[in-house]
N, C-alpha and C positions, 0 to 999 in steps of 0.2 A: 688151307693149313701154311703155317709158318715153315720156312726152309729148315729142312731138318738133314743131320748129317748121315743120310742113306745112301745106299747105291742100288743100282739096276740088281735086282734078284736077289737083295735081300729079304730074309724071312722074319716077320714078326709074329709073335705069339703072345696070347694073353697071358698075364702074370699077376697072380695075387700078391700083395705087398705087407710086409710086417710094417710098423713103425719105423721110420727112419731117425734113431739115435744113436749118440757116441759115433757119427760117423760111418755107421753100418745099415744095411737095408737086406732083408732076405726077400726071394722072390719065390714063388710057388708056380710052375708050369705043369702041364701034364707030362712033360719028360722028367719031372723031378724039382728039386728045391736047390738054392744056392744062396751063399752067404756072400754080399759084394761091399765093397768100399765105395762111398759116395764122395763125390769132388769136393772140395772146401771151398767151394765158389759161387757165383750166384745161381747156377742152376741148380747145385745141392740145396741151396737155400729155398728154391722155388718148391722142390718137394716137401721140404719139412714145413713150411707155411700152407700147402694145399691139403696136406692129409689131416683127415678128420673134420673137414670144414663143408663137404658136400659139394664141392667143385670138380672132383675129378671123377671120372667115369667109373663106373660100377657093374658089377656081375651078380648073377643071382646065386646067392648061398642057398637058400630054401624059400619056400612060398613066403613074400612080404620080408625077406632078408636079403641084404646086399653088402658086397666087399668092394673096396675101393680097387681098381684094376689098371694096369697100364699095359703098354706092349712092349715086350722085349726081343730083341736080337741076341739070343743066346751065345752065338758064336764071338760077337764084338762087344758084348756088354752095354749096348745101346739101349737105353731105357726111353720109350716115348710115352709122355704124359698127355693126354687127352681130356678135355673139358666133359663134364657130365651133361652138359646142355649147349647147344650153339650159339652162337652170337647172331642176333637180328639187326641187319643194317637198315637204315633210313627207308630203304627202296625195297624193306622186307626180304632181301636175300638173306639165307642162313650161310653161317661160314664157321668153322672150327679153329681156335687157336691152340695149336698143339706145341710143346715145347720137348726138348730133350736133353738127356744127361747122358756123360759116359761113366759108366761104372766100372770098377776094377776089382782084380781078386782082393778077397778080405784080408784087412790088416786088422791090427788091434783096436778093439773100441778104445774111444776117448775117456778119461776118467770120470767125466761129468754124464756118462750114460743114463746113470739113474735118475739123474735131475733132469736130463731132456725126456726120458720116459714118462715122468709126471707132467712135464708140460705138454707133451702129446696128447696123452689121456684128458687133461685138462682142456685142450682145445676142442676134442670129439665131445666131452661132456658138456661144454657150453653151446657146442652145435645142437647137439640132440635136445636139450633144453630149450632151446629157441624154437626148434623145429617141431616139437611133440614128437620125435622119434624115441626109439631106444637103442641103446648100445651094448653089445656082447662083445666081451673080449675072450677070444678063443684060441685054440690051436690053429694055427694056419695050414692051408693046404685045401685042394678042391674036393678032396674025399675025407675031410677031417672030422673026428666025432664031434658031437654036440656037447661033449662033457669030458674035462672040466671047463666051465665058464665063469666070468664075472660079468654081472647085468648092471645096467643103470637105465631109471627112467623116471621120469615125473609123472604120477598119477594121482587119482581122486579116489579115496577108499569109500567104503559103503556109508561112512558117516557124513561124506560130502568134503572131506578135509583134503587139501592139496599137498601131497608129501613127495619127497625126494626119497628113493628108494635104490640101495645097493644090494644084491644078492649073490651069493656064491655057492657053486657047488663043484666038488665035495669042500668039506671044512678045510680053510687053510690050516696048515700045520705051522707050528712055533709062531704064530702071530699074537703078539700082546694087543694089538689092536682090535681084532677080531675077538679075541679069547671071551670077553664080558658078554658077548650076544651069542655065544654057542649054547644050544640045548642038547642035553643028552640024548642020543640015538636019533637025531635029525640027519637027513642027509646032506643039508646044506645050512646055511646061515644068512640072515638079513638084517639090515638095520635101515630103519627111516626116520626122517625128521622132517617138520612143516619145510615147505618149500620157502627158500630165502638163498639170496647170493652165496652165503657162510655154507649153506648146505650142500649147495650145488658144487661149490669149489672143494667142499670138505669130502664130497664123494671121490674125487681124484685120489686121495690118500688111501682110502679104503680098497680102491680098484687095484692102485699099484702096490698094495701090501697083499691082497689077494693072489696077484699074478706071481709074486714071490714065494707066498706062501703055498702055492700049487707046485712049486718047483719048475717055474717056468721062467724063460729069459726073454726081454723084450723082443728078440728076434724070432721067437719060437711062435708068437701070437699074430693074430690078425684082428683089426678091428670090424665087426658085423654090424651094418646098421638096419634098423627094422621100421616098419610103418605101424603106429599103434592107432587102433581106432578111437575117436573121439566120442 
């Protein structure tokens, strides 16, 4: 493990993470939730670059569903990022390369938070498209409900077509993007398209708009990654 800004006796607890956007990130621990400001330096950039890419440690959300998790010193605001898998050296020894950043009490979000949220979603969408996982954007927290949610995955339908699908429940309110796809009486709404680079990137806009239409902020949600049967 790399040198970390920790002292003897420091207590680290598992913390689920919201997307880090607009200079803010929310953590959820067993003792509660807190919104933090993230340093505008290389350590903050590491968090932004790592989220949604499959490299951060994960905790179990439900069977075959996982969320990215870090270790947090709640008193000092030190957040330790650990990798999901260890490195293997030439002599076959395993080692972990952890890094830390110093969080601060939350200030105002930067004006580009909406654009950064879309980039964070796109980063996660591209990751699950490449790994054949699925992505669920849900309310954060260790005991969070499973609805509302926004779901993305690539899959093969009964006719053998490869499709990119986004599904949301309940129906997002006030969304012009989703309105054409809503069917009366349906508990949710979905949209599918043949798999292509454009469809995968386009899913980003549907997911981001769904979160807004569910009256959620970027720091209210966590990304859940699931394993799809092949």
